C-alpha positions in Angstrom: 22.3 -15.1 21.3 21.3 -11.8 22.7 20.8 -8.8 20.4 23.5 -6.0 20.7 22.3 -3.4 23.1 20.1 -0.9 21.2 22.3 2.4 22.0 23.2 3.1 18.2 22.7 6.7 17.6 20.5 7.4 14.6 22.1 9.6 11.9 21.0 13.4 12.3 19.3 15.4 9.9 20.6 18.7 7.9 18.5 21.5 8.2 16.9 20.7 4.8 15.7 17.5 5.8 18.0 15.5 3.8 20.0 12.8 5.6 23.7 13.5 7.0 26.3 11.1 5.2 27.5 8.6 7.6 30.8 7.0 7.1 30.8 3.5 6.1 27.3 3.3 4.9 26.2 2.9 1.3 22.6 3.6 2.3 22.3 7.4 3.4 18.8 7.5 4.6 17.6 8.6 8.1 15.8 5.7 10.3 12.4 7.4 10.1 10.9 10.9 9.5 10.2 13.4 12.1 7.4 15.5 10.9 8.1 19.4 11.0 4.6 20.3 9.3 1.3 20.0 11.0 -1.4 17.5 10.3 -4.4 18.5 8.3 -7.5 18.6 10.6 -10.6 19.1 8.2 -13.5 18.4 10.7 -14.3 20.4 14.0 -15.0 19.1 17.5 -19.0 18.9 17.0 -18.7 16.8 13.6 -15.8 14.4 15.3 -18.1 14.0 18.1 -21.0 13.0 16.0 -19.0 10.3 14.2 -17.8 9.0 17.9 -21.4 8.9 19.0 -22.4 7.1 15.8 -19.7 4.5 16.3 -20.9 4.0 20.0 -24.6 3.4 18.8 -22.8 0.6 16.0 -21.1 -1.0 19.0 -24.0 -0.9 21.4 -27.0 -1.5 19.3 -25.6 -3.7 16.6 -22.4 -5.0 17.9 -19.4 -7.0 16.6 -19.3 -10.8 15.8 -16.4 -12.6 17.2 -16.1 -16.0 15.6 -14.2 -19.2 16.3 -12.3 -17.7 19.1 -13.9 -18.7 22.4 -10.8 -16.9 24.3 -11.7 -13.6 22.9 -15.2 -13.9 23.8 -14.1 -15.0 27.2 -11.9 -11.8 27.4 -15.1 -9.7 26.6 -17.1 -11.5 29.0 -14.7 -10.7 32.0 -14.4 -6.9 30.7 -18.3 -6.5 31.0 -19.7 -6.6 27.4 -23.0 -8.0 26.5 -22.5 -11.2 24.7 -25.3 -13.0 22.8 -24.2 -16.0 20.9 -21.2 -14.7 19.0 -22.4 -11.2 18.9 -20.7 -8.8 21.3 -21.7 -5.2 22.3 -20.4 -2.7 24.1 -21.5 0.1 26.5 -20.4 3.6 25.1 -16.9 4.6 26.4 -15.8 1.1 27.5 -13.6 0.4 24.6 -12.1 3.9 24.7 -11.3 3.2 28.3 -9.8 -0.1 27.7 -7.2 1.2 25.0 -6.0 3.8 27.4 -3.2 1.1 28.5 -1.6 1.2 25.2 1.4 3.4 24.3 0.7 6.5 22.4 4.3 6.0 21.0 6.8 2.8 20.6 10.1 1.6 19.4 10.0 -1.1 17.0 13.8 -2.4 17.1 15.6 -3.4 14.2 18.6 -5.8 14.2 20.6 -2.9 13.4 20.1 -0.6 16.2 20.5 2.5 14.2 17.8 1.5 12.0 15.0 1.0 14.9 11.9 3.1 14.0 9.6 5.2 16.5 5.9 4.8 15.8 3.7 7.4 17.2 4.1 11.0 17.6 5.3 13.1 14.9 7.1 10.3 13.6 6.6 8.7 9.9 7.7 5.5 8.9 7.6 4.3 5.2 7.0 0.5 4.5 6.7 -1.4 1.1 3.4 -2.4 -0.1 1.9 -5.8 1.2 0.1 -8.9 0.1 0.1 -9.0 -3.6 -0.2 -12.5 -5.1 1.7 -11.1 -8.5 4.6 -9.4 -9.5 5.0 -7.6 -12.8 8.2 -5.9 -14.6 8.7 -4.6 -18.1 10.7 -7.6 -19.0 8.7 -10.4 -17.9 5.1 -8.9 -17.5 2.6 -10.1 -14.9 3.2 -13.5 -13.2 3.0 -15.2 -10.0 5.4 -14.2 -7.2 8.1 -16.6 -6.1 10.6 -16.4 -3.2 13.1 -15.1 -5.6 11.0 -11.9 -6.3 10.1 -11.9 -2.5 14.0 -11.5 -1.7 14.5 -9.0 -4.9 11.9 -6.8 -3.3 13.4 -7.0 0.3 16.8 -6.1 -1.2 15.3 -3.2 -3.2 13.7 -1.7 0.0 17.1 -2.2 1.8 18.8 -0.7 -0.8 16.8 2.6 -0.6 17.6 5.5 1.5 13.8 6.7 1.5 12.0 3.8 3.1 12.3 2.9 6.7 11.1 -0.7 7.2 11.5 -3.8 5.4 7.7 -4.6 5.5 5.9 -7.9 5.5 4.4 -10.0 2.6 5.8 -8.0 -0.2 4.6 -10.3 -2.6 3.2 -13.9 -2.2 6.1 -16.4 -2.6 3.4 -18.9 -4.7 6.2 -21.2 -5.2 6.5 -22.0 -1.6 3.8 -24.4 0.2 1.2 -22.0 1.8 1.7 -23.5 5.2 5.4 -23.1 5.0 6.2 -19.7 3.2 5.9 -17.6 6.3 9.0 -19.2 7.6 10.9 -18.0 4.4 9.4 -14.7 4.2 10.6 -14.0 7.9 13.9 -15.4 7.4 14.4 -13.3 4.2 13.7 -10.2 6.1 16.1 -11.0 9.0 18.9 -12.1 6.2 18.7 -9.6 3.7 17.8 -6.6 5.6 18.8 -5.0 8.9 15.6 -2.8 9.2 12.6 -3.6 11.4 10.0 -6.1 9.7 6.6 -7.7 10.0 5.5 -11.2 10.7 2.8 -13.7 9.4 -0.8 -13.3 10.6 -2.7 -16.2 8.3 -2.9 -18.6 11.3 -1.8 -18.3 15.2 0.8 -21.1 14.5 2.2 -18.8 11.8 2.2 -15.7 13.9 3.9 -17.7 17.0 6.7 -18.8 14.4 7.2 -15.5 13.4 7.5 -14.3 16.8 9.7 -17.2 17.7 12.2 -16.4 14.8 12.2 -12.8 16.4 13.3 -14.3 19.6 16.1 -16.3 18.0 17.4 -13.0 16.5 17.0 -10.6 19.4 16.9 -13.0 22.6 13.5 -14.1 24.5 14.1 -11.5 27.3 14.7 -8.5 25.0 11.4 -9.4 22.9 9.5 -9.9 25.9 10.2 -6.1 26.9 10.5 -4.6 23.5 8.6 -4.6 20.4 10.9 -6.3 17.3 8.0 -7.5 15.0 4.5 -6.3 13.8 1.5 -8.1 12.6 -1.0 -6.8 10.2 -4.4 -8.1 11.2 -7.7 -7.2 9.2 -11.3 -7.1 10.3 -13.8 -9.1 8.2 -16.0 -5.8 7.4 -18.8 -5.4 8.1 -18.7 -5.9 11.7 -17.1 -9.4 11.9 -13.7 -10.3 13.6 -12.8 -13.9 12.6 -10.9 -16.1 14.8 -7.9 -16.6 12.2 -7.4 -12.8 12.9 -8.3 -12.6 16.5 -5.9 -15.4 17.8 -3.1 -13.9 15.4 -3.8 -10.7 17.1 -3.7 -12.1 20.4 -0.4 -14.1 19.7 1.2 -10.7 19.0 0.2 -9.0 22.0 0.7 -11.8 24.2 4.3 -11.6 23.2 4.4 -7.9 23.7 4.5 -7.3 20.0 2.7 -4.9 18.0 -0.6 -5.7 16.0 -1.7 -3.5 13.3 -5.4 -3.2 13.4 -7.0 -2.6 9.9 -10.6 -2.7 8.7 -10.9 -2.8 4.7 -14.0 -1.0 3.8 -15.1 -1.2 0.3 -17.6 2.0 0.4 -21.1 0.3 -0.9 -19.9 -3.2 -0.6 -18.5 -3.8 3.0 -19.6 -0.6 4.6 -21.7 2.4 3.6 -21.5 4.2 0.3 -21.0 7.4 2.1 -17.7 8.7 3.6 -18.9 9.4 7.0 -20.6 6.4 7.6 -17.7 4.1 6.5 -15.4 6.2 9.0 -17.8 5.6 11.9 -17.8 1.8 10.9 -14.1 1.4 10.5 -13.4 3.4 13.8 -15.6 1.1 15.5 -14.3 -1.9 14.1 -10.9 -0.7 14.8 -11.3 0.2 18.2 -12.7 -3.2 19.2 -9.5 -4.9 17.7 -7.2 -2.5 19.7 -9.1 -3.0 23.0 -8.8 -6.8 22.4 -5.0 -6.7 22.4 -5.0 -4.8 25.7 -7.2 -7.6 27.2 -4.7 -9.9 26.1 -1.9 -8.2 27.4 -2.3 -4.9 29.1 0.3 -2.3 27.7 1.1 -4.3 24.5 1.6 -1.8 21.6 -0.8 -1.5 19.1 -1.2 0.7 16.1 -5.0 2.1 15.1 -5.2 1.2 11.3 -7.4 2.0 8.4 -8.2 1.4 4.7 -10.8 3.1 3.3 -11.6 2.6 -0.5 -14.1 3.5 -3.1 -15.7 1.3 -5.9 -17.1 1.3 -9.2 -20.7 1.4 -8.6 -21.2 0.4 -12.2 -19.0 -2.7 -12.2 -18.5 -3.5 -8.3 -14.8 -3.4 -9.0 -12.6 -1.8 -6.2 -11.1 1.8 -7.1 -7.9 3.1 -5.7 -6.4 6.6 -5.4 -9.5 8.1 -5.5 -10.5 11.6 -3.7 -13.1 10.2 -1.2 -11.0 7.8 0.7 -8.1 10.1 0.6 -10.3 13.0 2.3 -11.8 10.4 4.7 -8.1 9.6 5.9 -7.8 13.0 7.3 -11.0 12.5 9.6 -9.4 8.9 10.5 -6.2 10.6 11.5 -8.0 13.2 14.0 -10.0 10.3 15.7 -6.8 8.1 16.4 -5.2 11.4 17.8 -8.2 11.7 20.0 -7.4 8.2 21.2 -3.8 8.6 21.9 -2.9 5.7 19.7 -0.3 5.3 16.7 -1.9 5.4 13.3 -1.5 3.3 10.0 -3.7 4.9 7.2 -3.7 5.4 3.4 -0.5 4.7 1.4 0.4 4.7 -2.5 -2.7 3.1 -4.0 -3.3 2.6 -7.4 -5.6 0.4 -9.8 -3.1 0.8 -12.8 -2.0 -2.2 -14.5 1.3 -0.3 -15.6 4.0 2.1 -14.1 2.1 4.9 -16.1 0.5 8.5 -15.3 -2.7 6.6 -13.9 -0.3 4.8 -11.5 1.6 8.1 -10.2 -1.6 10.2 -10.3 -3.5 7.9 -8.1 -0.6 7.0 -6.0 0.1 10.8 -5.3 -3.3 11.1 -4.2 -3.5 8.7 -1.6 -0.1 8.9 -0.3 -0.5 12.8 0.3 -3.3 11.7 2.4 -1.3 9.6 4.5 1.2 12.3 5.1 -1.5 15.0 5.7 -3.7 12.9 7.9 -0.8 12.0 10.5 0.0 8.4 9.6 2.9 7.1 11.6 3.5 3.9 9.7 2.7 4.0 6.2 2.2 0.3 4.6 1.9 0.4 1.1 4.4 2.9 0.3 5.7 1.6 -2.9 5.1 -0.9 -5.6 1.0 -1.1 -5.1 -0.3 -1.8 -8.3 -3.0 -3.5 -10.1 -5.6 -2.9 -7.1 -2.9 -4.3 -4.9 -3.0 -7.6 -6.8 0.4 -6.9 -8.1 3.7 -5.7 -7.1 5.5 -3.9 -9.7 9.3 -3.7 -9.9 9.3 -0.4 -11.8 6.5 1.3 -9.7 8.4 0.0 -6.7 11.5 2.3 -7.7 9.2 5.1 -8.7 7.2 5.1 -5.5 10.5 5.0 -3.5 11.8 7.9 -5.1 8.2 9.9 -4.3 9.0 8.9 -0.6 12.5 10.8 -1.2 10.6 14.0 -2.2 8.2 13.4 1.0 11.2 13.5 3.0 11.9 17.1 2.2 8.1 18.1 2.1 7.7 16.8 5.6 11.0 18.7 6.6 8.8 21.9 6.2 10.6 25.2 5.8 13.4 26.2 8.2 13.6 29.6 9.0 17.1 30.7 10.5 19.9 32.9 9.6 21.3 30.6 7.0 18.0 29.9 5.2 17.0 33.6 5.3 20.2 34.2 3.3 20.8 37.8 4.1 24.4 37.4 3.5 23.6 36.1 0.0 21.5 39.4 -0.6 24.5 41.6 0.7 26.9 39.8 -1.3 25.0 39.7 -4.8 23.3 43.1 -4.8 20.2 44.1 -7.6 20.5 42.7 -10.9 23.3 39.8 -10.4 22.7 36.2 -9.6 23.1 33.5 -6.7 24.7 30.9 -8.7 28.4 31.4 -7.5 27.9 33.1 -4.2 29.0 32.1 -0.8 25.8 31.1 0.5 24.7 29.1 -2.5 28.3 27.3 -2.5 27.6 26.5 1.4 24.2 25.0 0.7 23.8 23.6 -3.1 24.3 20.1 -1.8 21.5 19.9 0.6 19.2 22.7 -0.3 17.0 20.4 -2.8 15.7 17.0 -3.0 17.2 15.3 -6.1 15.3 12.9 -8.1 17.2 9.6 -8.9 14.9 9.2 -11.9 13.2 12.2 -13.3 14.8 13.6 -16.3 15.6 17.4 -16.0 17.8 17.7 -19.2 17.1 19.8 -22.2 14.7 18.3 -24.8 17.8 17.5 -27.1 19.7 15.8 -24.7 16.8 13.7 -23.8 16.7 12.7 -27.3 20.2 11.9 -27.9 20.2 9.7 -24.6 16.9 7.4 -26.1 13.7 9.3 -25.3 13.4 7.1 -22.1 10.4 7.5 -20.0 10.3 7.0 -16.5 9.2 3.5 -16.4 12.1 2.6 -18.4 14.6 4.5 -16.4 13.0 2.7 -13.2 13.5 -0.7 -14.8 17.2 0.1 -15.5 17.3 1.4 -11.9 16.0 -1.8 -10.1 18.3 -3.7 -12.0 21.2 -1.9 -11.0 20.1 -1.8 -7.5 20.1 -5.9 -7.5 23.3 -6.0 -9.0 24.9 -3.7 -6.5 23.3 -5.1 -3.3 25.2 -6.0 -0.5 23.5 -7.9 2.2 23.8 -6.4 5.8 26.1 -8.8 7.9 24.3 -11.3 10.3 25.8 -13.0 13.1 26.7 -16.5 11.9 25.4 -18.3 15.0 22.0 -16.5 14.8 22.0 -17.5 10.9 22.3 -21.2 11.9 19.8 -21.1 14.5 17.4 -19.4 12.1 17.9 -22.1 9.3 17.7 -24.9 11.9 14.3 -23.7 13.2 13.0 -23.3 9.5 14.1 -26.6 8.8 12.7 -28.1 11.6 9.4 -26.7 11.3 9.3 -27.5 7.7 10.2 -31.1 8.1 7.5 -31.4 10.8 4.4 -30.8 8.6 3.5 -31.7 5.0 3.1 -29.3 2.2 -0.3 -27.6 2.1 -1.3 -25.4 -0.9 -4.3 -24.0 0.6 
């Protein structure tokens, strides 16, 4: 059951950055964005070097603990690191040298070759939010996520022209046993989406199950030579890598699949309260994880990740969508580019409990930081609410709409004979208007991004139509999208083999709810 050869040609962009229509496709999106605006580099060489020197001191003088994974310690021992018990320390420059073997850019193949994504370089990939135990919508409120919710969110992502990736644990399906739900999640991504996806990382065995299901889909030989699945692994900040994560990290690298290495640093709790110190810590922790992938399999793809967050120093609660982590992301981007590694950073974060003005204010602050810092893989692009405790159906739709705006934003300003519009000036002349001129008629369909949710009608018409706000329009939108959803075709033999694998694995173990 080999995957069809990945030679499908991606749909081309128009000059405005809007996707060109493809015959026979309901979803008109491009497979990923190629940015046409520069990154925003806020620190000069001297300050970047100061941060790197502090990170080197952390790695050499404090070190990082690697717990419950003797193989990881063996890797470090052979690489020449200093090991005392579980604590590993590294000479300055050692980890940078190790990660040189990782690719600066790689393809993650999708089962539909036209939807494969390029991660690294000038490329930007938007993926849904990840990891929430709860879901919420305007009809049923906040509740534990189910496998039905999980499938619904995969379908909504597949239906959007503005996302590029199916994501991973879009929500926790809490009605499925913990030790079995990864099988249903990976299958749902494969069944209900033809985009690239992520696998499980909650144990080495679950990571290996995810990779094995990818082998069934793509073919074992293809998977050994190509990236088809990502695993998002987290550091236990401060300065601890636990065995659950390093074993999963190594499982992905061993199979030549990409681990996304991400510390979650809550400033004032798991890291310093000051931005520069938190950045130095996160750099050290991420660099160690990236290097470990290369010790497991030299040349395996890896993504340099980061998740900076602030907190309320009055209550101890995490805060999201705040300015300090947003500006800190700019520095993380600079550091990742100096290493030559693809970057996962920031996203659409919010603490709001509803799809309201707070949700969009915080989301725009953090999402623009992802755009300007040069993030290549943007996890949490849509749906993140309640401090990532809940996936909001309505915010999911609102965020995807905003991702559409970012497609045009990242396209930048094209300057050519058509966009300079000299023929329009000659036709219209002084004191007239451009509404019906030839240039407008040639360009009106692609000149501006058009929101699917915003209301731009006169006040009186808005009143006549029920005075709806965006949250209610988003509620109607997700219901319409699910009603119109059509599953992408999946080879029947592959589908049968996946179902057999899932059934065999489930039948081989008792349910566990922890």
